[in-house]
C-alpha positions as CSV (number, residue, x, y, z in Angstrom):
1,M,0.0,0.0,0.0
2,T,1.3,3.4,-1.0
3,L,0.4,6.2,1.4
4,V,0.6,9.9,0.5
5,G,0.0,12.6,3.0
6,F,-1.1,16.1,2.1
7,L,-0.3,19.2,4.1
8,G,-2.8,21.6,2.6
9,L,-6.1,20.7,1.0
10,G,-6.9,23.9,-0.8
11,E,-7.9,24.0,-4.5
12,A,-4.7,22.4,-5.9
13,G,-4.1,20.0,-3.0
14,S,-7.6,18.7,-2.9
15,L,-7.8,18.1,-6.7
16,I,-4.5,16.2,-6.9
17,A,-5.3,14.3,-3.7
18,A,-8.7,13.2,-5.1
19,D,-7.1,12.0,-8.3
20,L,-4.5,10.0,-6.4
21,A,-7.3,8.4,-4.4
22,A,-9.1,7.6,-7.7
23,V,-6.1,5.6,-8.9
24,G,-5.9,3.6,-5.7
25,V,-3.4,5.5,-3.6
26,T,-4.3,5.9,0.1
27,V,-4.4,9.6,0.9
28,R,-4.3,11.3,4.2
29,G,-4.5,15.1,4.7
30,W,-4.7,18.0,7.0
31,D,-5.7,21.6,6.5
32,P,-7.0,23.8,9.3
33,L,-9.5,25.4,7.0
34,V,-10.7,22.2,5.2
35,P,-12.2,19.6,7.5
36,D,-13.2,17.2,4.7
37,S,-11.9,16.6,1.2
38,P,-13.0,14.0,-1.4
39,G,-11.0,10.7,-1.2
40,V,-8.9,12.0,1.7
41,Q,-8.6,10.5,5.2
42,T,-8.4,13.8,7.2
43,T,-6.3,13.8,10.3
44,A,-6.3,15.7,13.5
45,G,-3.0,17.4,12.7
46,P,0.1,17.5,10.5
47,A,2.1,14.9,12.4
48,E,-0.5,12.3,11.7
49,V,-0.2,13.1,8.0
50,A,3.4,12.3,7.8
51,E,3.4,9.3,10.2
52,G,4.2,6.2,8.0
53,A,3.6,8.0,4.7
54,N,5.7,7.1,1.7
55,I,5.4,10.7,0.4
56,V,4.5,13.9,2.2
57,V,3.2,16.7,-0.1
58,S,3.1,20.3,1.0
59,V,0.7,22.4,-1.0
60,N,0.3,25.7,0.9
61,S,1.9,29.0,0.1
62,A,5.5,30.4,0.1
63,H,4.7,32.1,3.4
64,D,3.7,28.8,5.0
65,A,6.2,26.5,3.4
66,L,8.7,26.5,6.3
67,D,6.1,26.1,9.0
68,A,4.6,23.2,7.1
69,A,7.9,21.4,7.0
70,R,8.6,22.1,10.6
71,S,5.2,20.8,11.6
72,V,6.2,17.2,10.5
73,L,9.9,17.1,11.6
74,E,9.3,14.7,14.4
75,T,7.6,12.2,12.2
76,L,9.7,12.4,9.0
77,R,12.0,9.4,8.6
78,P,14.7,8.2,6.2
79,G,13.2,6.6,3.1
80,Q,10.3,9.1,3.0
81,L,9.9,11.7,0.3
82,Y,9.0,15.3,1.1
83,A,7.6,17.1,-2.0
84,D,7.2,20.9,-1.7
85,F,4.6,22.1,-4.3
86,N,4.6,25.6,-3.0
87,T,5.3,28.5,-5.4
88,A,8.2,30.0,-3.5
89,A,11.5,31.7,-4.4
90,P,14.5,29.5,-4.9
91,G,16.0,30.7,-1.6
92,R,12.9,29.6,0.3
93,K,13.0,26.2,-1.3
94,K,16.6,25.8,-0.1
95,E,15.5,26.8,3.4
96,V,12.8,24.2,3.4
97,A,15.2,21.6,2.0
98,A,17.7,22.4,4.8
99,V,14.9,21.9,7.4
100,V,14.0,18.5,6.0
101,E,17.5,17.2,5.3
102,P,18.4,16.2,9.0
103,T,15.3,13.9,9.1
104,G,16.8,11.7,6.3
105,A,13.7,12.2,4.1
106,A,14.5,13.2,0.5
107,F,13.4,16.6,-0.6
108,A,11.8,17.4,-3.9
109,D,11.2,20.9,-5.2
110,V,8.1,20.6,-7.4
111,A,6.9,23.3,-9.7
112,L,3.5,22.9,-11.3
113,L,3.6,24.5,-14.7
114,Q,-0.1,24.9,-15.5
115,S,-3.2,25.6,-13.4
116,V,-4.5,22.6,-11.6
117,P,-8.3,23.0,-12.1
118,G,-9.3,20.9,-15.1
119,R,-6.0,18.9,-14.9
120,G,-5.6,17.7,-11.3
121,L,-3.0,14.9,-11.2
122,R,-2.2,15.5,-14.9
123,T,-0.8,19.0,-14.3
124,P,2.6,19.1,-15.9
125,A,5.4,19.6,-13.4
126,L,9.2,20.3,-13.2
127,V,11.0,18.7,-10.2
128,S,14.5,19.2,-8.8
129,G,16.3,18.4,-5.5
130,P,17.7,15.1,-4.1
131,G,14.3,13.4,-4.3
132,A,13.5,14.5,-7.9
133,V,14.0,11.2,-9.6
134,A,12.0,9.3,-6.9
135,F,9.2,11.9,-7.2
136,A,9.1,11.6,-11.0
137,E,9.0,7.8,-10.9
138,R,6.1,7.7,-8.4
139,F,4.0,10.6,-9.8
140,G,4.8,9.8,-13.4
141,A,3.4,6.3,-12.9
142,W,0.2,7.8,-11.5
143,G,-0.2,10.0,-14.6
144,M,1.5,13.3,-13.9
145,P,3.8,14.5,-16.7
146,V,7.0,15.2,-14.9
147,E,10.3,16.6,-16.2
148,V,13.4,16.1,-13.9
149,G,15.8,19.0,-13.6
150,T,18.9,19.0,-11.3
151,D,19.4,17.8,-7.8
152,E,19.4,21.4,-6.6
153,P,16.5,22.6,-4.5
154,G,15.2,25.8,-6.1
155,F,16.0,24.9,-9.7
156,A,12.4,24.0,-10.5
157,A,11.1,27.0,-8.6
158,S,13.4,29.4,-10.5
159,R,12.2,28.1,-13.9
160,K,8.5,28.4,-12.9
161,L,9.0,32.0,-11.6
162,A,10.9,33.0,-14.7
163,R,7.8,31.9,-16.7
164,S,5.6,33.7,-14.3
165,V,7.3,37.0,-15.1
166,F,6.0,36.7,-18.6
167,L,2.6,35.0,-18.0
168,K,1.5,37.1,-15.0
169,G,2.9,40.2,-16.7
170,L,0.9,39.3,-19.8
171,A,-2.2,39.1,-17.6
172,A,-1.5,42.4,-16.0
173,A,-1.0,44.0,-19.5
174,A,-4.3,42.5,-20.6
175,G,-6.1,43.8,-17.6
176,E,-4.7,47.3,-18.1
177,A,-5.4,47.3,-21.8
178,L,-9.0,46.2,-21.2
179,A,-9.5,48.9,-18.5
180,T,-8.4,51.4,-21.1
181,G,-10.8,49.9,-23.6
182,E,-13.6,50.3,-21.1
183,A,-12.7,53.9,-20.6
184,L,-12.6,54.5,-24.4
185,G,-15.9,52.6,-25.0
186,C,-14.2,49.9,-27.2
187,A,-13.7,47.1,-24.7
188,D,-15.4,44.4,-26.9
189,W,-13.4,45.5,-30.1
190,L,-10.2,45.5,-28.1
191,R,-10.8,42.1,-26.5
192,D,-11.6,40.6,-29.9
193,D,-8.5,42.2,-31.5
194,L,-6.1,41.0,-28.8
195,S,-7.7,37.5,-28.8
196,R,-7.0,37.2,-32.6
197,W,-3.4,38.3,-32.0
198,L,-3.0,35.5,-29.4
199,D,-4.6,33.0,-31.7
200,D,-2.1,33.8,-34.4
201,A,1.0,34.2,-32.1
202,D,3.9,31.9,-32.8
203,T,7.6,31.8,-32.3
204,D,8.1,34.5,-35.0
205,A,5.7,36.7,-33.2
206,F,7.4,36.2,-29.9
207,D,10.8,37.0,-31.4
208,H,9.4,40.1,-33.0
209,L,8.2,41.3,-29.6
210,V,11.7,40.9,-28.1
211,E,14.0,41.7,-30.9
212,G,11.7,44.3,-32.4
213,S,11.8,46.2,-29.1
214,R,15.6,46.3,-29.2
215,T,15.7,47.4,-32.8
216,H,13.0,50.0,-32.5
217,A,13.3,51.0,-28.9
218,V,13.3,54.8,-29.5
219,R,10.1,54.8,-31.6
220,R,8.4,52.3,-29.3
221,R,9.3,54.3,-26.2
222,A,7.7,57.4,-27.8
223,E,4.6,55.3,-28.5
224,M,4.4,54.1,-24.9
225,E,5.0,57.7,-23.6
226,A,1.9,58.6,-25.6
227,A,0.0,55.6,-24.2
228,V,0.9,56.6,-20.6
229,A,-0.3,60.2,-21.2
230,M,-3.6,58.8,-22.6
231,L,-4.2,56.5,-19.7
232,E,-3.6,59.3,-17.2
233,E,-6.1,61.4,-19.1
234,L,-8.6,58.6,-18.9
235,G,-8.1,58.0,-15.2
236,V,-6.5,54.5,-15.7
237,T,-3.4,53.9,-13.7
238,P,-0.6,53.2,-16.2
239,R,1.4,50.6,-14.2
240,V,2.3,48.3,-17.1
241,A,2.4,51.0,-19.7
242,A,4.8,53.1,-17.5
243,A,7.0,50.1,-16.9
244,S,7.1,49.3,-20.6
245,E,8.1,52.9,-21.3
246,A,10.9,52.8,-18.8
247,W,12.2,49.4,-20.2
248,L,12.2,50.7,-23.7
249,G,14.0,53.9,-22.5
250,E,16.7,51.7,-21.1
251,L,17.0,49.8,-24.3
252,A,17.1,53.0,-26.3
253,A,20.0,54.3,-24.1
254,T,22.1,51.2,-24.8
255,R,21.8,51.7,-28.5
256,R,23.3,55.2,-28.5
């Protein structure tokens, strides 16, 4: 019998735990805010989650990652795997790994690369740390697409956060653009126009964004300066637009 314990049964934790239970894995879990979760044997506290578990999964937050690891130190043993799914900076992952190491349990830094709703256990992941290979073997057999990085805690987290700079930045840009569209009375047109651009986007379009900005930094900075002025006139805070103008200004300065 394989036993997996979950520290954290929020949206991501509960969905992955339920899928594990569905493929025959025995799942225990504890979350102070979630008394019941489908397919999970809930416990009275974190120590019971880790007691005798083959794998302990922490799915909380960067802020709670250290406390979660510390909460099971007395019950972690050699031969166990501690998988940290939390989206945290590489430095925090290394801190958690250092807390876990004296117990003899293997640490795995797990970065989920897509949103969990709609995917559950099949959410693609990148894993690093001393326990990376063991994690990939177990979770890969259960249906999770797992890519193994290095044995360094924080490697997987760093790659995910590098992606987040683009993806979350793209979301912020979309939100600011649509707020501008609302103020101009053309939100529907703008949403359709931007959606068409995303549908047609490919590697060439991506390269054009990056290299075109370097080549045409002076002209594009002037364009964003005008955009910032317009947003201010409309009462829309130009957070992304102003940052874009500043970045293009730096690029323009390097080309002189």
